[in-house]
DODREN-275270 format. One record per residue (C-alpha): residue number from 0; residue in one letter; x negated, y negated, z. Coordinates in Angstrom, 2 decimals, decimal comma, m for minus. Each point is the difference from the previous one (the first is absolute). Layout:
<sites>
SITE  nr rest      xx      yy      zz
SITE NUM    A       X       Y       Z
...
</sites>
This chain:
<sites>
SITE  nr rest      xx      yy      zz
SITE   0    M m110,11 m258,46  264,94
SITE   1    H   m3,56    0,09   m1,30
SITE   2    R   m2,43    2,23    1,85
SITE   3    S   m3,68   m0,45    0,71
SITE   4    P   m1,24    3,22   m1,57
SITE   5    T   m3,70   m0,02    0,72
SITE   6    A   m0,50    1,91    3,27
SITE   7    E    3,18    2,03   m0,40
SITE   8    A   m0,85    1,05   m3,55
SITE   9    E   m3,61    0,80    0,88
SITE  10    I    1,07    2,30    2,82
SITE  11    A    2,66    1,60   m2,21
SITE  12    D   m2,59    0,72   m2,70
SITE  13    E   m2,49    1,47    2,48
SITE  14    L    2,71    2,01    1,70
SITE  15    T    1,07    1,47   m3,32
SITE  16    A   m3,54    1,30   m0,43
SITE  17    V   m0,70    1,31    3,51
SITE  18    R    3,42    0,92    1,50
SITE  19    P    2,72   m0,18   m2,64
SITE  20    G    2,54    1,63    2,27
SITE  21    L   m0,01   m3,11    2,22
SITE  22    V    0,81   m2,44   m2,81
SITE  23    P    3,81    0,18    0,32
SITE  24    G   m0,21   m0,45    3,76
SITE  25    Y   m2,42   m2,91   m0,37
SITE  26    T    2,21   m1,74   m2,55
SITE  27    G    3,04    0,48    2,20
SITE  28    E   m1,78   m1,50    3,01
SITE  29    L   m1,13   m3,19   m1,76
SITE  30    P    3,12   m2,15    0,61
SITE  31    G   m0,01    0,79    3,72
SITE  32    A   m3,74   m0,63    0,22
SITE  33    R    0,38   m3,40   m1,68
SITE  34    A    2,75   m0,90    2,45
SITE  35    A   m2,14    1,13    2,96
SITE  36    V   m2,90   m2,21   m1,12
SITE  37    L    2,31   m2,89   m0,90
SITE  38    T    1,54    0,21    3,50
SITE  39    R   m3,43   m0,25    1,61
SITE  40    L   m0,94   m2,89   m2,30
SITE  41    W    3,26   m1,83    0,74
SITE  42    R   m0,71    0,31    3,73
SITE  43    G   m3,32   m1,75   m0,52
SITE  44    L    1,50   m2,73   m2,18
SITE  45    A    2,78   m0,58    2,51
SITE  46    H   m2,08   m0,15    3,18
SITE  47    E   m3,66   m0,74   m0,68
SITE  48    P   m1,57   m3,51   m0,10
SITE  49    L   m0,58   m0,05   m3,76
SITE  50    P   m1,10   m3,51   m1,01
SITE  51    W    2,05   m0,12   m3,20
SITE  52    I    3,29    0,66    1,79
SITE  53    V    1,20   m3,32    1,41
SITE  54    R    3,41    0,93    1,38
SITE  55    R    2,17    3,00    0,85
SITE  56    D    3,80   m0,30    0,04
SITE  57    A    2,24    2,76    1,34
SITE  58    G    3,61    0,01   m1,10
SITE  59    G    2,62    1,74   m2,06
SITE  60    G   m1,18    3,37    1,27
SITE  61    G   m3,48   m0,50   m1,43
SITE  62    L   m3,22   m2,00    0,14
SITE  63    T   m1,29   m2,65   m2,40
SITE  64    L   m3,69   m0,88   m0,18
SITE  65    R   m0,80   m3,41   m1,45
SITE  66    L   m3,39   m0,05   m1,69
SITE  67    A   m2,36   m2,96   m0,15
SITE  68    D    0,48   m0,30   m3,77
SITE  69    G    3,78   m0,32    0,35
SITE  70    R    0,99    3,57   m0,84
SITE  71    R    2,36    2,00    2,20
SITE  72    L   m0,33    3,66    0,90
SITE  73    R    3,08    1,67    1,48
SITE  74    G    0,45    3,39    1,59
SITE  75    P    1,77    1,73    2,89
SITE  76    R   m0,46   m0,94    3,62
SITE  77    A   m3,40    1,36    1,02
SITE  78    D   m0,15    2,08    3,15
SITE  79    P   m3,73   m0,09    0,85
SITE  80    Y    0,30    3,32    1,83
SITE  81    A    1,96    1,98   m2,60
SITE  82    T   m1,74    2,94   m1,65
SITE  83    G    2,62    1,11   m2,51
SITE  84    A   m0,17   m1,04   m3,66
SITE  85    Y    2,91   m2,44    0,24
SITE  86    V   m1,31   m2,54   m2,55
SITE  87    T    0,82    1,22   m3,49
SITE  88    E    0,07   m3,41   m1,71
SITE  89    V   m0,98   m3,62    0,53
SITE  90    R    0,59   m2,99   m2,28
SITE  91    L   m2,54   m2,63   m1,01
SITE  92    D    1,87   m3,01   m1,40
SITE  93    G    2,84    2,32   m0,93
SITE  94    T   m2,10    2,70   m1,68
SITE  95    A    0,36    3,43    1,63
SITE  96    Y   m3,05    2,02    1,03
SITE  97    D    0,03    3,58    1,25
SITE  98    D   m3,72    0,50   m0,66
SITE  99    P   m2,45   m1,46    2,58
SITE 100    V   m2,76   m0,10   m2,62
SITE 101    R    1,95   m2,16   m2,42
SITE 102    L    1,22   m2,22    2,83
SITE 103    M   m3,49   m0,66    1,32
SITE 104    T   m1,30   m0,55   m3,53
SITE 105    D    2,68   m2,56   m0,81
SITE 106    L   m0,41   m1,80    3,33
SITE 107    A   m3,46   m0,87   m1,35
SITE 108    V   m1,37   m1,25    3,33
SITE 109    P   m3,73    0,08    0,86
SITE 110    H   m1,36    3,58   m0,12
SITE 111    S    3,42    1,41   m0,95
SITE 112    A   m1,48    2,02   m2,88
SITE 113    L   m2,22    1,88    2,46
SITE 114    L    2,93    0,78    2,27
SITE 115    A    2,24    0,93   m2,94
SITE 116    A   m2,51    2,67   m1,05
SITE 117    E   m0,07    1,39    3,55
SITE 118    L    3,80    0,06    0,13
SITE 119    G    0,05    1,97   m3,23
SITE 120    H   m2,36    2,59    1,45
SITE 121    S    2,00    0,05    3,23
SITE 122    A    3,36    0,70   m1,65
SITE 123    A   m1,37    2,56   m2,47
SITE 124    S   m2,03    1,85    2,65
SITE 125    L    2,97   m0,08    2,38
SITE 126    A    2,17    1,65   m2,66
SITE 127    L   m2,73    2,61   m0,45
SITE 128    S   m0,20    0,57    3,76
SITE 129    R    3,74    0,45    0,27
SITE 130    A    0,09    2,35   m2,97
SITE 131    G   m2,75    2,18    1,46
SITE 132    R    0,92   m0,16    3,67
SITE 133    R    0,07    3,17    2,04
SITE 134    V    2,23   m1,01    2,88
SITE 135    H    2,60    2,20    1,64
SITE 136    P    1,89   m2,28    2,44
SITE 137    Q    1,65    2,88    1,82
SITE 138    E   m3,33    1,66    0,78
SITE 139    W   m2,11   m1,32    2,86
SITE 140    P   m3,71    0,43   m0,75
SITE 141    T   m2,27    1,84    2,36
SITE 142    R   m3,30   m1,67   m1,02
SITE 143    D   m0,98   m3,65    0,18
SITE 144    W   m0,92   m0,23   m3,68
SITE 145    E    3,41    1,34   m0,98
SITE 146    W    1,64   m2,96    1,74
SITE 147    E   m2,29   m2,35   m1,90
SITE 148    Q    1,08    1,45   m3,33
SITE 149    R    3,62   m0,97    0,69
SITE 150    V   m0,86   m3,70   m0,40
SITE 151    V    0,65   m0,32   m3,71
SITE 152    D    0,67   m3,74   m0,49
SITE 153    G   m3,07   m1,41    1,75
SITE 154    H    0,11   m3,31    1,87
SITE 155    P    3,62   m0,92    0,78
SITE 156    F   m0,44   m3,74   m0,64
SITE 157    H   m2,98   m0,44   m2,33
SITE 158    P    0,91   m0,63   m3,68
SITE 159    G   m3,16    1,91   m0,91
SITE 160    C    1,24    2,97    2,04
SITE 161    R   m1,21    2,55   m2,54
SITE 162    S   m2,53   m2,00   m1,99
SITE 163    R   m2,81    2,39   m0,99
SITE 164    P   m1,48   m1,69   m3,07
SITE 165    G   m3,31    1,85    0,16
SITE 166    F    1,62    3,43   m0,11
SITE 167    S    1,05    1,92   m3,07
SITE 168    V    3,20    2,02    0,10
SITE 169    A   m2,02    3,20    0,38
SITE 170    E   m1,84   m1,56    2,96
SITE 171    Q    3,21   m1,16    1,66
SITE 172    L    1,42    3,50   m0,27
SITE 173    A   m3,25    1,50    1,26
SITE 174    Y   m0,58   m2,38    2,94
SITE 175    G    3,33   m1,62    0,99
SITE 176    P    1,31    1,58    3,22
SITE 177    E    3,61   m0,16   m1,18
SITE 178    H   m0,90    2,48   m2,74
SITE 179    G   m1,23    2,55    2,55
SITE 180    P   m3,46    0,70   m1,42
SITE 181    L   m3,02    1,61    1,61
SITE 182    V   m2,93   m2,35   m0,65
SITE 183    E   m3,53    1,29   m0,50
SITE 184    L   m2,36   m2,41    1,79
SITE 185    V   m3,50   m0,15   m1,46
SITE 186    L   m2,76    0,73    2,53
SITE 187    V   m2,93   m2,34   m0,65
SITE 188    P   m3,26    0,68    1,90
SITE 189    V   m2,10   m3,07    0,84
SITE 190    P   m3,42   m0,06    1,72
SITE 191    D    0,23   m0,81    3,71
SITE 192    G   m2,20   m3,05   m0,36
SITE 193    E    2,42   m1,63   m2,43
SITE 194    C    3,05    0,30    2,27
SITE 195    L    1,51   m2,03    2,79
SITE 196    V    1,67    2,53    2,31
SITE 197    T    2,02   m0,75    3,13
SITE 198    G    1,75    2,37    2,35
SITE 199    V   m0,55    3,72   m0,54
SITE 200    W   m0,19    1,12   m3,61
SITE 201    P    0,83    3,72    0,09
SITE 202    A   m2,51    2,73   m0,73
SITE 203    W    2,17    1,44   m2,77
SITE 204    L   m0,48   m3,28   m1,89
SITE 205    R   m3,78    0,08    0,26
SITE 206    E   m2,77    1,73   m1,92
SITE 207    A   m3,73    0,10    0,58
SITE 208    G   m0,97   m3,68    0,25
SITE 209    R    3,21   m1,15   m1,64
SITE 210    V    3,42   m1,31    0,99
SITE 211    V    2,90    1,30   m2,10
SITE 212    I    2,63   m2,66   m0,76
SITE 213    P    3,52    0,97   m1,15
SITE 214    V    0,88   m2,15   m3,01
SITE 215    H    3,39   m0,47   m1,60
SITE 216    P   m0,08    1,53   m3,51
SITE 217    W    1,24   m3,27   m1,56
SITE 218    Q   m2,93   m1,82    1,63
SITE 219    A   m2,44    2,69   m1,08
SITE 220    A    1,12   m0,19   m3,62
SITE 221    H    0,57   m3,73   m0,48
SITE 222    V   m2,43   m1,70    2,39
SITE 223    L   m2,78    2,43    0,87
SITE 224    K    0,09    1,70   m3,43
SITE 225    R   m0,56    3,41    1,56
SITE 226    T    1,21    3,33   m1,29
SITE 227    G   m0,39    3,49    1,38
SITE 228    G   m1,10    0,86    3,50
SITE 229    R    1,72    1,71    2,89
SITE 230    R    3,62   m0,81    0,75
SITE 231    L    2,19   m0,16    3,10
SITE 232    A    3,78    0,35   m0,26
SITE 233    A    2,18   m2,47    1,94
SITE 234    H    3,55   m1,32    0,09
SITE 235    P    0,42   m3,70   m0,90
SITE 236    L    1,81   m2,21    2,51
SITE 237    M    2,14   m3,02   m0,82
SITE 238    A   m3,13   m2,20   m0,05
SITE 239    L   m1,14    2,21   m2,93
SITE 240    R   m3,68   m0,47    0,78
SITE 241    T    0,43    1,64    3,41
SITE 242    L    0,45    3,77   m0,04
SITE 243    A    0,73    2,76    2,50
SITE 244    L   m2,46    2,86    0,01
SITE 245    P    1,64    3,41    0,53
SITE 246    D    0,16    0,64    3,74
SITE 247    G   m2,43   m2,83    0,60
SITE 248    P   m0,52   m3,75    0,22
SITE 249    H    1,03   m2,71   m2,42
SITE 250    V   m2,60   m1,48   m2,33
SITE 251    K    0,22   m3,59   m1,18
SITE 252    T   m1,84   m0,47   m3,29
SITE 253    A   m1,16   m3,04   m1,89
SITE 254    L    2,19   m0,74   m3,00
SITE 255    S   m1,04   m3,01   m2,08
SITE 256    A    3,39   m0,35   m1,69
SITE 257    R    2,74   m2,55    0,62
SITE 258    L    2,97    1,75    1,60
SITE 259    T    3,04   m2,13    0,92
SITE 260    S   m2,16   m3,11    0,42
SITE 261    S   m3,37    1,00    1,46
SITE 262    V   m3,19    1,75   m1,04
SITE 263    R   m0,48    2,88    2,42
SITE 264    D   m3,71    0,14    0,70
SITE 265    I   m1,67    0,55    3,38
SITE 266    S   m2,26   m2,86    1,04
SITE 267    L   m3,38    0,60    1,60
SITE 268    G    1,14   m2,13    2,94
SITE 269    S    2,99    2,24    0,67
SITE 270    V   m2,24    3,08   m0,07
SITE 271    A   m2,43   m1,63    2,41
SITE 272    A    2,79   m1,00    2,41
SITE 273    S    2,06    3,18   m0,28
SITE 274    A   m1,31    1,82    3,08
SITE 275    A    0,26   m3,02    2,31
SITE 276    L    3,42   m0,82   m1,38
SITE 277    S    1,20    3,56    0,53
SITE 278    D   m1,17    0,00    3,61
SITE 279    F    1,67   m3,38    0,55
SITE 280    G    3,30    1,21   m1,48
SITE 281    E   m0,04    3,08    2,19
SITE 282    A   m0,68   m2,13    3,09
SITE 283    V    2,84   m2,45   m0,54
SITE 284    A    2,43    2,79   m0,94
SITE 285    A   m0,77    1,59    3,36
SITE 286    R    1,65   m3,03    1,63
SITE 287    T    3,41    0,74   m1,51
SITE 288    D    0,97    2,75    2,45
SITE 289    G   m0,11    2,64   m2,70
SITE 290    L    2,33   m1,84   m2,41
SITE 291    L   m2,73   m0,52   m2,63
SITE 292    H   m2,83    2,11   m1,36
SITE 293    V   m2,59   m1,23   m2,49
SITE 294    T   m1,53    2,49   m2,41
SITE 295    R   m3,73    0,10    0,66
SITE 296    T   m2,52   m0,67   m2,72
SITE 297    L   m2,25    3,06    0,00
SITE 298    G   m2,67   m1,33   m2,32
SITE 299    A   m0,59   m2,50   m2,79
SITE 300    V   m2,65   m0,22   m2,69
SITE 301    A   m1,00   m2,40   m2,76
SITE 302    A   m2,78    0,48   m2,53
SITE 303    G   m0,99   m3,64   m0,38
SITE 304    S    3,20   m1,04   m1,73
SITE 305    P    3,77   m0,27    0,61
SITE 306    D    0,37    2,16   m3,14
SITE 307    L   m1,53    3,08    1,68
SITE 308    A    1,35    0,29    3,52
SITE 309    A    2,41    2,09    2,06
SITE 310    V    1,60    0,10    3,44
SITE 311    L    1,13    3,13    1,85
SITE 312    R    2,69   m0,39    2,62
SITE 313    E    2,29    2,19    2,04
SITE 314    S    3,26    1,18   m1,43
SITE 315    P    3,00   m1,55    1,81
SITE 316    E    1,21    3,59    0,49
SITE 317    E   m2,53    0,21    2,84
SITE 318    Y    2,48   m1,97    2,10
SITE 319    A    3,07    2,18   m0,55
SITE 320    G    1,15    2,32    2,79
SITE 321    P    1,88    3,28   m0,49
SITE 322    G    2,94   m0,50   m2,35
SITE 323    E   m0,84   m3,67   m0,58
SITE 324    R   m0,60   m1,67   m3,35
SITE 325    V   m2,16   m3,03   m0,79
SITE 326    V    1,68   m2,08   m2,71
SITE 327    P   m1,35   m3,10   m1,77
SITE 328    V    2,49   m2,81    0,53
SITE 329    A    0,17   m0,55   m3,75
SITE 330    A    1,51    3,50   m0,30
SITE 331    L    2,69   m0,55    2,62
SITE 332    A    2,46   m1,35   m2,55
SITE 333    T   m0,01    3,44   m1,64
SITE 334    T    1,35    1,64    3,18
SITE 335    G    3,47    0,04    1,49
SITE 336    P   m0,75   m1,31    3,53
SITE 337    A   m1,53   m3,28   m1,22
SITE 338    R    3,36   m0,97   m1,52
SITE 339    S    1,64    0,10    3,43
SITE 340    G    0,27   m3,39    1,67
SITE 341    E   m0,49    1,51    3,45
SITE 342    W   m3,10    1,91   m1,10
SITE 343    L   m1,46   m3,06   m1,71
SITE 344    G    0,57   m2,07    3,13
SITE 345    R   m1,94    2,52    2,09
SITE 346    F   m2,80    0,12   m2,51
SITE 347    A   m0,18   m3,80   m0,22
SITE 348    G   m0,11   m0,20    3,79
SITE 349    L   m2,92    2,46    0,10
SITE 350    A   m1,90   m1,75   m2,77
SITE 351    L    0,50   m3,50    1,43
SITE 352    T   m0,88    1,09    3,52
SITE 353    V   m3,31    1,42   m1,19
SITE 354    G   m0,80   m2,74   m2,51
SITE 355    L    0,75   m2,83    2,41
SITE 356    R   m1,90    1,65    2,86
SITE 357    L   m3,10    0,18   m2,18
SITE 358    L    0,55   m3,53   m1,30
SITE 359    E    0,16   m1,33    3,55
SITE 360    M   m3,29    1,83    0,59
SITE 361    G   m1,56   m1,64   m3,07
SITE 362    V    0,39    2,67   m2,69
SITE 363    A    2,28   m0,72   m2,97
SITE 364    L    0,77    3,17   m1,97
SITE 365    E    0,52    0,09   m3,75
SITE 366    A    2,97    2,24    0,75
SITE 367    H    1,56    0,40   m3,43
SITE 368    G    1,71    3,18   m1,14
SITE 369    Q   m3,20    1,62   m1,21
SITE 370    N   m2,19   m0,59    3,06
SITE 371    L    2,68    0,64    2,61
SITE 372    L    1,39    3,48    0,67
SITE 373    V    2,62    1,18    2,46
SITE 374    V    0,00    3,26    1,93
SITE 375    L    3,44    1,60   m0,14
SITE 376    S    1,16    2,46    2,65
SITE 377    P    1,45    3,35   m1,11
SITE 378    D    3,41   m1,75    0,15
SITE 379    G   m1,22   m2,86   m2,21
SITE 380    D   m0,33   m2,66    2,71
SITE 381    P   m2,87   m2,55   m0,24
SITE 382    V   m2,26    0,68    2,97
SITE 383    R   m3,48   m1,38   m0,80
SITE 384    L   m1,91   m1,87   m2,67
SITE 385    V   m3,20    0,77   m1,88
SITE 386    Y   m2,05   m2,68   m1,71
SITE 387    R   m2,68    0,54   m2,62
SITE 388    D   m2,46   m2,12   m1,97
SITE 389    L   m1,27   m2,71    2,34
SITE 390    A   m1,75   m2,03   m2,70
SITE 391    D    2,67   m2,73   m0,14
SITE 392    L    0,47   m0,69    3,71
SITE 393    R   m0,26   m3,53    1,35
SITE 394    V   m1,55   m0,32    3,44
SITE 395    G    0,24   m2,99    2,37
SITE 396    P   m3,03   m0,33    2,34
SITE 397    A    1,73   m2,34    2,45
SITE 398    R    2,94    2,36    0,47
SITE 399    L   m2,34    2,97    0,35
SITE 400    A   m2,00   m1,83    2,65
SITE 401    R    3,15   m0,75    2,02
SITE 402    H    0,71    3,73    0,11
SITE 403    G   m3,58    1,03    0,69
SITE 404    V   m0,47    1,74   m3,34
SITE 405    P   m3,53   m0,26   m1,46
SITE 406    L   m0,24   m1,34   m3,54
SITE 407    P   m2,03    2,37   m2,19
SITE 408    E   m2,18   m1,16   m2,86
SITE 409    L    2,50   m0,37   m2,84
SITE 410    P   m0,04   m1,65   m3,43
SITE 411    A    0,60   m3,75    0,38
SITE 412    R    3,16    0,11   m2,13
SITE 413    M    1,70    2,15    2,67
SITE 414    V   m0,62   m2,35    2,92
SITE 415    T    2,19   m3,04    0,72
SITE 416    D    1,71   m1,74    2,90
SITE 417    D    2,49   m1,73   m2,26
SITE 418    E    3,43    0,89    1,41
SITE 419    R    1,75   m0,42   m3,33
SITE 420    T   m2,42    2,32   m1,77
SITE 421    L    0,38    2,70    2,64
SITE 422    R    3,81   m0,17   m0,04
SITE 423    R    0,14   m0,09   m3,78
SITE 424    K   m2,06    3,16   m0,19
SITE 425    L    2,32    1,97    2,29
SITE 426    F    3,41   m1,48   m0,86
SITE 427    G   m0,68   m0,11   m3,74
SITE 428    S   m1,02    3,65   m0,15
SITE 429    L    2,24    1,55    2,67
SITE 430    V    3,24   m1,98   m0,06
SITE 431    A    0,10   m1,40   m3,56
SITE 432    G   m1,70    3,14   m1,28
SITE 433    A    0,42    3,34    1,79
SITE 434    L    3,27   m0,71    1,83
SITE 435    A    1,58   m1,92   m2,88
SITE 436    G   m0,99    2,68   m2,49
SITE 437    T    1,59    2,66    2,20
SITE 438    A    3,16   m2,03    0,66
SITE 439    G    0,50   m0,83   m3,68
SITE 440    S    2,00   m3,20    0,54
SITE 441    G    0,16   m3,13    2,14
SITE 442    P    3,18    0,96    1,91
SITE 443    V   m1,37    3,44    0,91
SITE 444    L   m3,35   m1,49    1,02
SITE 445    R    1,80   m2,59    2,14
SITE 446    A    1,97    2,67    1,88
SITE 447    A   m3,16    2,02    0,64
SITE 448    L   m1,92   m3,03    1,25
SITE 449    E    2,85   m1,13    2,26
SITE 450    S   m0,08    3,40    1,66
SITE 451    A   m3,80    0,09    0,15
SITE 452    V   m0,67   m3,46    1,48
SITE 453    R    2,58    0,26    2,76
SITE 454    D   m2,43    1,39    2,56
SITE 455    L   m3,24   m1,60   m1,21
SITE 456    P   m1,76   m2,34    2,46
SITE 457    R    0,40   m3,62   m1,11
SITE 458    T   m3,64   m0,74   m0,82
SITE 459    P   m1,04   m2,82   m2,38
SITE 460    D   m0,43    2,62   m2,74
SITE 461    V    3,53    1,29    0,52
SITE 462    A    1,30   m3,59    0,02
SITE 463    A   m1,65   m0,53   m3,40
SITE 464    L    1,62    3,19   m1,29
SITE 465    L    3,42   m1,07    1,25
SITE 466    H    0,03   m3,64   m1,01
SITE 467    E   m2,37   m0,62   m2,91
SITE 468    P    0,25    0,95   m3,69
SITE 469    L   m1,38    3,44   m0,70
SITE 470    P   m3,40   m0,03   m1,75
SITE 471    A   m0,60    2,24   m3,00
SITE 472    K   m2,79    0,15   m2,54
SITE 473    A    0,92   m2,05   m3,07
SITE 474    L   m0,68    2,88   m2,35
SITE 475    T    1,17   m1,69   m3,21
SITE 476    L   m1,79   m3,26    0,80
SITE 477    M   m3,20    1,93    0,68
SITE 478    R    0,16    1,69   m3,39
SITE 479    L    0,58   m3,41   m1,62
SITE 480    S   m3,00   m1,48    1,86
SITE 481    P   m2,94    2,16   m1,13
SITE 482    R   m2,55   m2,65    0,99
SITE 483    T    1,27   m0,30    3,59
SITE 484    A   m1,72    2,38    2,38
SITE 485    G    1,75    1,64    2,92
SITE 486    D    3,62    0,39    0,98
SITE 487    Q    2,68   m2,57   m0,71
SITE 488    W    3,22   m0,10    1,94
SITE 489    A    3,73   m0,58   m0,31
SITE 490    E    2,45   m0,77    2,79
SITE 491    L    3,08    2,19   m0,27
SITE 492    P    3,35   m0,70    1,69
SITE 493    N   m0,11    1,55    3,45
SITE 494    P    2,46    2,92   m0,13
SITE 495    L    0,88   m0,65    3,67
SITE 496    H    1,44   m3,39   m1,06
SITE 497    A    2,27    1,34   m2,74
</sites>
């Protein structure tokens, strides 16, 4: 089969120059990385409302997609909740494809060239991540950032799971958490009068008449064009632009690069709302009888632009008791307990109890595997949840009012009484995201949900979860719709109906 050499060859050439010892490992990881990206792409083609797919026929142990121009694309049955790289080949009018880049190129649908380039970066960077990973599955980390570095493959369902087109190989090795680096943040002093500051910006990040902003070194070099200056060492988390300071808080930096599918800046509106939003999150978490903690935002600053901004927030480790560990849900699949059906059922019950209680109150969490963390007892049992990064909540004023919860002043995009929007936010991130990514397949997810929903009160939200298709962000459609703002959605088969 012909390969699409561009991204793969570019990374190989750069790797030869900066880390030649990784070249054999990188080359060996390429076939598996292509299959991992092709599997994610096939999930999108099989389940998302793509306008150029007019019919889907299951049969003969596989799935056939009939395209609007008369072509047929055939592959295996697509489990929308599977995380393994089970798609190694699909056929377009009889021609075999094992390369997602060549497949998307030859599909030649609107904006396919853009997505094909992202898929090339995703597969090549994924192979690099796997070649350079520093994961020891038998060892349980003791620090929160060590858990984050175990998440090597990125988003479990996004075809751009490792797309880092703005990063050179040297920068990926220097900044990617899976490579285990220590990142030197650049400390940029800005006059007080030029800064918007909310919360409490610490004294150790202030000088006479100036606020000191930690800046990601990629941002400093490529966007701010700054060199030199004082540095602050930190450990990168799975979000890459958020880092753990040694024995201190986490710092979220602006990063004007497209990672996975989004540019990671920090808007002035989010800085302005950060203190009120933090107080609100803490107040609603207090109504969960100790089952949920929200990491507090300590301070936020922006120097007149989303390109020069930072947020300091508590480490989730603040909410661990003696012998307990706080684990990002995305890292659970790297541990033994999460592969147990009984354990997963208990975890799903905890997560749904908390998520649905807040939803009933009017707060829909973006509870995907990066934002949601679970506190494990010394024996490995899930006992509490921790939630971080409140910027993507959706809040329903009518529901809040029914429960006597005051609505703070929040950005307009966060506020809605639309029931579908609120449920999509929670179910799409928690069930189709965090729980599905941990389960790894539809049958395992179904068993966990059956156990979890048994004792849930039969509210309208629970009825929607039980009886309606499961919403999930249409990640492939969104990348093929660059002129359409906001989220787009797919309806996945409800695993409880399988």
